[in-house]
C-alpha positions as CSV (number, residue, x, y, z in Angstrom):
1,M,-60.2,80.7,137.2
2,K,-61.9,78.5,139.7
3,L,-60.7,74.9,140.0
4,K,-64.0,73.5,138.9
5,D,-64.1,75.7,135.8
6,K,-60.5,74.6,134.8
7,F,-61.4,70.9,134.8
8,F,-65.0,71.1,133.7
9,P,-65.3,74.1,131.4
10,D,-68.3,72.8,129.4
11,N,-70.6,72.0,132.2
12,R,-70.5,75.2,134.2
13,L,-74.3,75.3,135.0
14,G,-74.5,71.8,136.3
15,L,-71.3,72.2,138.4
16,D,-72.5,75.5,139.8
17,R,-75.5,73.7,141.1
18,F,-73.3,70.9,142.5
19,W,-70.9,73.1,144.2
20,N,-73.7,75.3,145.6
21,F,-75.6,72.3,147.0
22,S,-78.3,73.7,149.2
23,R,-78.6,72.9,152.9
24,G,-82.1,71.6,152.4
25,E,-80.9,69.0,149.8
26,I,-78.1,68.0,152.2
27,D,-80.7,67.5,155.0
28,N,-82.9,65.5,152.7
29,F,-80.0,63.3,151.7
30,R,-79.1,62.7,155.4
31,T,-82.7,61.9,156.2
32,G,-82.9,59.4,153.3
33,L,-79.6,57.8,154.4
34,R,-80.8,57.6,158.0
35,D,-84.1,55.9,156.9
36,A,-82.2,53.4,154.7
37,V,-79.9,52.5,157.6
38,S,-82.9,52.2,159.9
39,G,-84.6,49.9,157.3
40,V,-81.5,47.7,157.2
41,E,-81.4,47.5,161.0
42,Q,-85.1,46.6,161.1
43,T,-84.6,43.9,158.5
44,R,-81.6,42.6,160.4
45,S,-83.7,42.6,163.6
46,R,-86.4,40.6,161.9
47,M,-83.9,38.1,160.6
48,M,-82.6,37.6,164.1
49,E,-86.0,36.6,165.4
50,Y,-85.1,33.0,165.7
51,D,-83.2,30.7,168.1
52,Q,-79.7,31.0,166.7
53,L,-78.1,28.4,168.9
54,L,-80.8,25.9,167.9
55,V,-80.0,26.6,164.2
56,W,-76.3,26.1,164.8
57,A,-76.9,22.8,166.6
58,V,-79.0,21.6,163.6
59,L,-76.4,22.7,161.1
60,S,-73.6,21.1,163.1
61,L,-75.4,17.8,163.0
62,M,-76.0,18.1,159.3
63,L,-72.4,19.0,158.5
64,I,-71.1,16.2,160.7
65,G,-73.6,13.8,159.0
66,L,-72.4,15.0,155.6
67,V,-68.7,14.2,156.4
68,M,-69.5,10.9,158.1
69,V,-71.8,9.7,155.4
70,Y,-69.0,10.2,152.9
71,S,-66.5,8.6,155.2
72,A,-68.8,5.6,155.9
73,S,-69.8,5.1,152.2
74,I,-66.6,5.8,150.2
75,T,-65.5,2.2,150.2
76,L,-69.0,0.7,149.4
77,A,-68.2,0.8,145.6
78,D,-65.5,-1.8,146.2
79,G,-68.1,-4.4,147.2
80,P,-70.4,-6.5,145.0
81,K,-73.6,-4.9,146.2
82,Y,-72.6,-1.4,144.9
83,A,-70.1,-2.4,142.3
84,N,-71.7,-0.2,139.6
85,Y,-71.6,2.9,141.9
86,S,-68.9,5.5,142.2
87,S,-67.1,6.2,145.5
88,N,-68.9,9.6,145.6
89,F,-72.4,8.3,144.8
90,F,-73.8,8.5,148.3
91,L,-72.1,11.8,149.0
92,I,-73.6,13.4,145.9
93,R,-77.1,12.0,146.7
94,H,-76.7,13.2,150.3
95,V,-75.7,16.7,149.2
96,I,-78.8,16.8,146.8
97,S,-81.0,15.8,149.7
98,L,-79.6,18.5,152.0
99,V,-80.1,21.2,149.3
100,I,-83.7,20.1,148.7
101,A,-84.3,20.0,152.4
102,A,-82.9,23.4,152.9
103,G,-85.0,24.9,150.2
104,V,-88.2,23.3,151.5
105,G,-87.3,24.2,155.1
106,I,-87.0,27.9,154.2
107,W,-90.4,27.7,152.5
108,V,-92.0,25.9,155.5
109,F,-90.6,28.5,157.9
110,K,-92.9,31.1,156.1
111,I,-96.0,29.1,156.8
112,P,-98.0,30.3,159.9
113,T,-98.4,27.7,162.6
114,K,-102.2,28.0,162.4
115,M,-102.1,26.6,158.9
116,W,-100.7,23.3,160.2
117,D,-103.5,23.2,162.8
118,R,-106.2,23.9,160.2
119,Y,-105.0,21.3,157.6
120,S,-103.6,18.6,160.0
121,P,-106.5,16.1,159.4
122,L,-106.0,16.4,155.6
123,I,-102.3,15.9,155.8
124,F,-102.8,12.9,158.1
125,G,-105.4,11.4,155.7
126,F,-103.2,12.0,152.7
127,T,-100.2,10.3,154.4
128,V,-102.4,7.3,155.2
129,L,-103.2,7.1,151.5
130,L,-99.5,7.1,150.7
131,L,-98.9,4.3,153.2
132,I,-101.5,2.3,151.3
133,A,-100.0,3.3,147.9
134,V,-96.6,2.0,148.9
135,L,-98.0,-1.5,149.3
136,I,-99.5,-1.5,145.8
137,P,-97.4,-3.4,143.2
138,G,-95.9,-1.1,140.7
139,I,-96.0,1.9,143.0
140,G,-94.0,0.9,146.0
141,K,-90.3,0.0,145.8
142,G,-88.8,-2.8,147.9
143,V,-85.3,-2.8,149.4
144,N,-83.9,-5.7,151.5
145,G,-87.3,-7.4,151.8
146,A,-89.1,-4.2,152.9
147,K,-91.5,-2.2,150.8
148,R,-91.3,1.3,152.1
149,W,-90.4,3.7,149.3
150,I,-92.1,5.5,146.4
151,P,-89.6,6.4,143.6
152,L,-89.6,10.1,142.7
153,G,-86.6,10.5,140.5
154,L,-84.1,12.5,142.6
155,M,-85.0,10.5,145.7
156,N,-87.1,7.6,146.9
157,F,-89.7,9.0,149.2
158,Q,-90.6,7.1,152.4
159,P,-94.2,7.8,153.5
160,S,-93.4,6.6,157.0
161,E,-91.2,9.6,157.5
162,L,-94.0,11.9,156.5
163,M,-96.3,10.1,158.9
164,K,-94.0,11.0,161.8
165,F,-94.5,14.6,161.0
166,A,-98.2,14.2,160.3
167,A,-98.6,12.4,163.7
168,I,-97.2,15.5,165.4
169,I,-99.6,18.0,164.0
170,F,-102.6,15.6,164.0
171,A,-102.1,14.6,167.6
172,A,-101.5,18.3,168.7
173,S,-104.7,19.4,166.9
174,Y,-106.7,16.5,168.3
175,T,-105.5,17.1,171.9
176,V,-106.5,20.8,171.7
177,Q,-109.9,20.1,170.2
178,R,-110.7,17.3,172.6
179,Q,-109.3,18.9,175.7
180,E,-112.5,18.4,177.6
181,Y,-112.7,14.7,176.7
182,L,-109.1,13.7,177.7
183,H,-110.4,12.0,180.8
184,S,-112.8,9.8,178.8
185,F,-111.7,6.5,177.2
186,V,-114.4,6.5,174.5
187,K,-114.3,10.2,173.5
188,G,-110.7,10.9,174.4
189,M,-108.4,7.9,174.0
190,L,-110.3,5.6,171.7
191,P,-110.4,7.7,168.5
192,M,-106.6,8.4,168.7
193,G,-106.0,4.7,169.5
194,I,-107.9,3.7,166.4
195,A,-106.0,6.1,164.2
196,V,-102.6,4.8,165.5
197,A,-103.8,1.2,165.1
198,V,-104.6,1.8,161.4
199,V,-101.3,3.5,160.8
200,G,-99.6,0.7,162.7
201,G,-101.2,-2.0,160.6
202,L,-100.0,-0.3,157.4
203,L,-96.5,0.2,158.7
204,M,-96.3,-3.4,159.9
205,A,-97.4,-4.6,156.4
206,E,-94.2,-2.9,154.9
207,P,-92.8,-4.0,157.5
208,D,-91.4,-1.1,159.6
209,L,-91.7,-1.7,163.3
210,G,-89.3,1.1,164.1
211,A,-91.5,3.8,162.4
212,F,-94.5,2.4,164.2
213,V,-92.8,2.7,167.6
214,V,-91.8,6.3,166.9
215,V,-95.3,7.3,165.6
216,S,-96.9,5.7,168.7
217,L,-94.5,7.5,171.0
218,I,-95.2,10.8,169.3
219,A,-99.0,10.5,169.3
220,F,-99.4,9.3,172.8
221,G,-96.6,11.4,174.2
222,I,-98.5,14.5,173.0
223,L,-101.7,13.2,174.5
224,F,-99.8,12.8,177.8
225,L,-98.4,16.3,177.7
226,G,-101.9,17.6,176.8
227,G,-103.3,16.3,180.1
228,I,-104.8,12.8,179.4
229,N,-106.0,10.9,182.3
230,A,-103.1,9.2,184.2
231,K,-104.9,5.9,184.6
232,L,-105.8,5.7,180.9
233,F,-102.2,6.5,180.0
234,G,-100.9,3.8,182.4
235,G,-103.3,1.3,180.8
236,L,-102.1,2.4,177.4
237,I,-98.5,1.7,178.4
238,V,-99.5,-1.8,179.5
239,V,-101.3,-2.5,176.2
240,G,-98.3,-1.2,174.3
241,L,-95.9,-3.4,176.1
242,M,-98.1,-6.4,175.6
243,S,-98.6,-5.7,171.9
244,G,-94.8,-5.3,171.5
245,A,-94.2,-8.6,173.3
246,A,-96.8,-10.3,171.1
247,M,-95.3,-9.0,167.8
248,I,-91.9,-10.3,168.9
249,A,-93.2,-13.7,170.0
250,L,-95.2,-14.3,166.9
251,S,-92.4,-13.3,164.5
252,P,-89.5,-15.8,164.2
253,F,-87.3,-13.0,162.7
254,R,-87.9,-10.6,165.5
255,R,-87.7,-13.4,168.1
256,G,-84.3,-14.3,166.7
257,R,-83.1,-10.7,166.9
258,M,-84.2,-10.4,170.5
259,L,-82.3,-13.6,171.5
260,A,-79.3,-12.4,169.6
261,F,-79.5,-9.0,171.4
262,M,-79.5,-10.8,174.8
263,D,-76.3,-12.8,173.9
264,P,-74.7,-11.3,170.8
265,W,-71.3,-12.9,171.3
266,Q,-72.6,-16.5,171.2
267,A,-71.1,-18.1,168.1
268,D,-74.3,-18.6,166.1
269,N,-75.7,-15.1,167.0
270,A,-72.4,-13.4,166.2
271,A,-72.5,-14.8,162.7
272,N,-76.2,-14.2,162.0
273,K,-78.7,-12.1,163.9
274,G,-76.1,-10.5,166.1
275,Y,-73.6,-9.7,163.4
276,Q,-74.4,-6.0,163.1
277,L,-74.4,-5.5,166.8
278,T,-71.1,-7.3,167.5
279,H,-69.3,-5.3,164.7
280,S,-70.9,-2.1,166.0
281,L,-69.6,-2.8,169.5
282,M,-66.1,-3.5,168.0
283,A,-66.2,-0.2,166.2
284,F,-66.9,1.7,169.5
285,G,-64.1,-0.4,171.2
286,R,-61.6,0.6,168.5
287,G,-62.4,4.2,168.8
288,E,-61.5,4.5,172.5
289,W,-61.2,8.1,173.7
290,F,-60.3,10.1,170.6
291,G,-61.0,7.7,167.8
292,T,-58.8,6.3,165.0
293,G,-59.1,9.5,163.0
294,L,-61.4,10.6,160.2
295,G,-61.4,8.0,157.5
296,G,-59.6,5.5,159.8
297,S,-62.6,3.1,160.4
298,V,-62.0,-0.6,159.7
299,E,-65.6,-1.7,160.4
300,K,-66.9,0.3,157.5
301,L,-64.8,-1.8,155.1
302,H,-67.7,-4.2,154.4
303,Y,-67.8,-5.6,158.0
304,L,-70.5,-3.4,159.4
305,P,-73.7,-3.4,157.1
306,E,-75.5,-0.2,156.5
307,A,-72.7,1.8,158.1
308,H,-73.9,5.0,156.4
309,T,-77.5,4.7,157.5
310,D,-78.6,2.9,160.7
311,F,-75.2,2.3,162.1
312,I,-73.5,5.6,161.3
313,M,-73.1,6.3,165.0
314,A,-70.8,3.3,165.2
315,V,-68.5,4.8,162.6
316,I,-68.6,8.1,164.5
317,G,-67.5,6.3,167.6
318,E,-64.7,4.5,165.8
319,E,-63.3,7.5,164.0
320,L,-64.0,10.3,166.5
321,G,-64.0,8.2,169.7
322,F,-65.8,8.8,173.0
323,V,-65.3,12.6,172.6
324,G,-67.1,12.6,169.2
325,V,-70.0,10.5,170.6
326,V,-70.4,12.9,173.6
327,V,-70.5,15.9,171.2
328,M,-73.3,14.2,169.2
329,I,-75.3,13.5,172.3
330,F,-74.9,17.1,173.5
331,L,-76.1,18.4,170.2
332,F,-79.2,16.3,170.3
333,Y,-79.8,17.2,173.9
334,W,-79.6,20.9,173.0
335,I,-82.1,20.5,170.2
336,V,-84.6,18.6,172.4
337,R,-84.1,21.0,175.3
338,R,-84.8,24.0,173.1
339,A,-87.8,22.4,171.5
340,F,-89.4,21.7,174.9
341,L,-88.6,25.3,176.0
342,I,-90.1,26.7,172.9
343,G,-93.2,24.6,173.4
344,R,-93.5,25.7,177.0
345,T,-93.3,29.4,176.0
346,A,-96.0,28.8,173.4
347,L,-98.3,27.3,176.0
348,Q,-97.6,30.2,178.4
349,L,-98.8,32.5,175.5
350,D,-102.0,30.5,175.2
351,R,-100.9,28.9,172.0
352,S,-101.9,25.3,172.8
353,F,-101.4,23.7,169.3
354,A,-98.1,25.4,168.8
355,G,-96.8,24.4,172.2
356,L,-97.8,20.7,171.8
357,A,-96.4,20.6,168.2
358,A,-93.1,22.0,169.4
359,K,-92.9,19.4,172.1
360,G,-93.9,16.7,169.5
361,V,-90.8,17.6,167.5
362,A,-88.8,17.2,170.7
363,I,-90.3,13.7,171.3
364,W,-89.6,12.7,167.7
365,I,-86.0,13.9,167.5
366,G,-85.2,12.8,171.1
367,W,-86.7,9.3,171.0
368,Q,-85.5,8.4,167.5
369,A,-81.9,9.6,168.4
370,F,-82.1,7.6,171.7
371,I,-83.3,4.4,169.9
372,N,-80.7,4.7,167.2
373,M,-77.8,5.3,169.7
374,G,-79.2,2.6,171.9
375,V,-79.2,0.1,169.1
376,N,-75.6,1.1,168.1
377,L,-74.4,0.7,171.7
378,G,-76.1,-2.6,172.3
379,L,-78.6,-1.1,174.8
380,L,-81.6,-1.9,172.6
381,P,-82.5,-4.7,170.2
382,T,-81.4,-4.0,166.6
383,K,-84.0,-1.9,164.8
384,G,-83.8,-0.1,161.5
385,L,-84.0,3.6,162.4
386,T,-81.8,6.4,161.1
387,L,-80.0,8.9,163.2
388,P,-82.0,12.2,162.7
389,L,-80.3,14.9,160.7
390,V,-77.2,12.7,160.3
391,S,-77.8,9.4,158.6
392,Y,-78.0,9.0,154.8
393,G,-81.6,9.1,153.6
394,G,-83.4,11.8,151.6
395,S,-86.9,11.3,153.1
396,A,-85.6,11.4,156.7
397,I,-83.5,14.5,156.1
398,L,-86.3,16.3,154.4
399,M,-88.9,15.6,157.1
400,N,-86.5,16.3,159.9
401,T,-85.8,19.7,158.3
402,I,-89.5,20.4,157.8
403,A,-90.1,19.6,161.5
404,I,-87.2,21.9,162.6
405,A,-88.5,24.7,160.3
406,M,-91.9,24.5,161.9
407,L,-90.3,24.6,165.3
408,L,-88.3,27.7,164.3
409,R,-91.6,29.3,163.1
410,I,-93.3,28.6,166.4
411,D,-90.3,30.3,168.2
412,Y,-90.5,33.2,165.7
413,E,-94.2,33.7,166.5
414,N,-93.5,33.5,170.2
415,R,-91.0,36.3,170.0
416,I,-93.4,38.5,168.1
417,L,-96.1,38.0,170.7
418,M,-93.7,38.6,173.6
419,R,-92.8,42.0,172.0
420,G,-96.4,42.9,172.0
421,G,-96.9,42.4,168.2
422,K,-99.6,40.6,166.4
423,L,-99.5,37.5,164.1
């Protein structure tokens, strides 16, 4: 008796067919398996059509931010301001913000770049309406004397963060459409100047000077990269510096901050307007080369206000030392560098909007990180701006992620075109 008959006596017909499997069926099976493997490889190849090092740099900043937000906020519940909060409150909220941002970022990555170009005026106009809405009693929420947020349940949304993104796509689209008028003040510079002035007026009503500075840098930085007349741009810089000086001179609060910045260790300044700066500098001093160790910060123990938001870099400097600060600077450098290279590639492929939008993301991330670090290190006057991708803040994390997702989409489309494909 054959072995197959001994063990399977009741299914002789089916087993005969199995044991006498035809060569044609075997060939079909091999072909199907080869096609399946090929499909997996093609899918994997499509998944790899993005800048992996850029993604790792972004994820590294987010993970460092998650750890440092927890470290900087864990003791806040011991103070009177957050007495009703648990020690994990800010960590949980930050995790929720990161999860929401990741989900939205994946969805944004699927949106073709041309859609941002097409709808940029509508997005910009809608954001202006939100900036108006935040000033309306009953809609906007005030914190520490500033009215910048709209409550949305899981997070308080900050329209000024959306405006930074809207400024990128609006300025990029405007520059492409008005390319032939960029040497004209009336047709080239003036319309964008009016738009920025309207946004600036609304932001200053909140007030949020930091956001106004970043939006202005984005809008006019893109115009400069798009080829605006050098004399007009020089005049714009002069007007900007004069406007900034006037806003400081006419505001006793800002004037006091500027004087405190110039001499933070003077007794009155150190106890008032220069309080944050002096404690930030002490944090960096305590960190020395390698830091006091994770969780070892003293300044976060109710000495340094807003340690988990605007001054998180000071906590990083204290706990991770000079080495930790250098790592952070390098990660931001890499993101900005890659964004400019992606933008340059897009311009070489005759994708003007995509190229300028990518460079706009570089301007946003680069300048805001520079301003935040400069404030923490005492190189710039104290100004309330978060560290992109790192500081606590749901709106900022969300909009930073959306900008990075659009940047990755531009890079993805660049790679398709370079392979000879079509969008």
